[in-house]
N, C-alpha and C positions, 0 to 999 in steps of 0.2 A: 323422427318420423319413421313410420314403418316402410318396408320395401315397396309395397303397392302404391302408397302415397307418393313416395319419391319418384317412382316410375311415372305416375300420373302428372307430376309437375314437369318432368322432362318432356313428356309427350305433348303437353299443352304448349310448352315453349317451341317445340318442333312444329306444331300446327301453326303457331304464330309466324314462324319463319317462312313456312310454305305459303301462307297468305301474302306476306310482304313480298316474297320473291315473284309472285305472279302479278304484282302491281307494277305499272310503268314508272312509278315514283322513285325507283331505286336503280342505281347505275350497275353496270356489269361487275365492277369491283366490289360493290356492296353485296350483290347477290352471291359472288364467290365467297365472301366472308360468311354469309349466311349458310352456304353449303358446307363450309368448314365447321361452323358451329353445329350444324345439323349432324354431321358425322361424329363430332365429339360427343354430342348428347346421346346418339345411338350407342357409342362405345360405353358411356357412363351407364346407360340402361343395361347393357350386356354385363357390365361389371357387377351391378346390383343383382342381376339374375344369377350370375355365377356364385356370388358370395352369400346369397340367401339360402340358408339351410336349416332344417329341423331334424335333429337326431341323425346327422350325416346324410340327409336326403335333400338334394337340391331341388326344392319344390317347384321353382319357376323355370326349370330347364326342360328340354325335350326328354331327358332321361329321368325326370322327377317322378316319384311314386306318390300316390294318394296316402294320406296319413289318417289314422283313426285314434282319437284321444278319448279314453274312457272317462266318463263323468259320473260313474257310480250307477247303481241300480241296473247294471247290465246295458246301460245306454252309452253310446259313443257319439262324439262329434267327428264327422268325416270331412276332411279337407282334401279336395281333389287337386292334383297337380295341374299346372297350366304353364305352357311355354310362353314367356313374355320377352324372349330375346327379340331384338329388332335388327333386321338385316338391311343396312343402308347401302349395301353393295349395288351398284347400278342405278341408284336413285340420284337424280340430278335436278337440283332446283333451277339451274340455268337453262337446261334444254326442255325439261318436262315437269314443271312445278305441280301440275294437276295430278299426275301419277303419284308424286311424292305425297301430296295432300291426301289423296285417296287412301294410300297405305297407312298414313298416320291416323286418319279417321277410323279405319278398321281396327287398328291397334288400340285406339282410345275406347271404341265401343266394346271391344273384347275385355279391356281392363275394367271398364265401368260395370259390365255384367259380373265380373269376378268380384269387384268391390261390394256389389249388392249381395252376392252370395256369401262373402265373408261377414258382412254385417248381420245377415240372418244367423250365421253360425255363432257369432259373438253374442247375439241376443239369446240363443239357446244356452250358451255357457253362463251368461248372467242369470237366466232363469234357474239353471241347475244350482248355481252358487247361492241364490236366494233360498232355494229349498233346503240345501245343506245347512246354511246358516240358521234357518228356522228350526231344523231338527236338532242342531247343536244347542241352540238357545233352550229348546224344550228339555233336552237331556241334561244340560248343565244347570238349568235354572237361572241363567244370567242372560242379559241382553248383550250380544256381541258388539253392538255399537258402543257400549260402555266398556268393553274389554280392550282397553288401550294397552300399548306396550308397558306403560307404567304399572297398570293393574296386573299384568302378567308377571312383571318382575316382582312386585310386592307379594303376589300369590306364591311364586316360586320360592322367595326368601322365607315366607312363613312356613311353607311345607318343609323346606330344608331344615329350618330350626326345629320344627316339631319332630322330624325324623331323627335329628341329631340328639335331641333330648331323650327320646324314647328309642334309641337305636336297638336295645335288646328286644323290645316289643316289635319293632319294625323287622328285625332279622327273623324273629319267630314267625311273624305273619308271612314274610316272604318264603320262609322255609316250609310253612304249611301249604303254600300254593305250588311249590316246586320241589318234588321229592329228591332230586339230585342235590339241592341245596340243603335240605334237611339232613341228608346223610353227611354232607360236608360239615355242618354244624356239630353233628354228633361226634365226628372224628376230631374236630378242633377242640371239643370240650374235654377230650381224654387227656 
């Protein structure tokens, strides 16, 4: 699962703990165990936040920088940085479960908005990929859906065998396109 989804799962569990803690159905000992689990989940979220990076950029920390991914044709997919660390310091399910619940709900709302944003960016990437595939199919005269790894291997083997059979022709063709190689071939021929 990706980092955002993992954080969402942990926040959902934290929300569940906050609801349970405010219920009179649980003993003090049970609520203390919930408090411990809540802090553990917050620590796990913070570990995900610290370990998630793209090109040495810790995107989900306060120090994170927005990234821009080129998708061709001068277009970019921009992903802004967002701090998803969760500060559980001072949050106490035993004495104030409503404040804990409120903070968790804010974090969930924040994360949900970011997930929607990411989904829109993923859709843009998929659209760009479809356009590129269409252009490749047009240029190559083949359907990329049918261009499996097996077909790629067969094509590579065929091209390699043709080049090895006609290596002098291939060298001459390459030399004609690259002047430095043409000079090298002339020197080697002496």
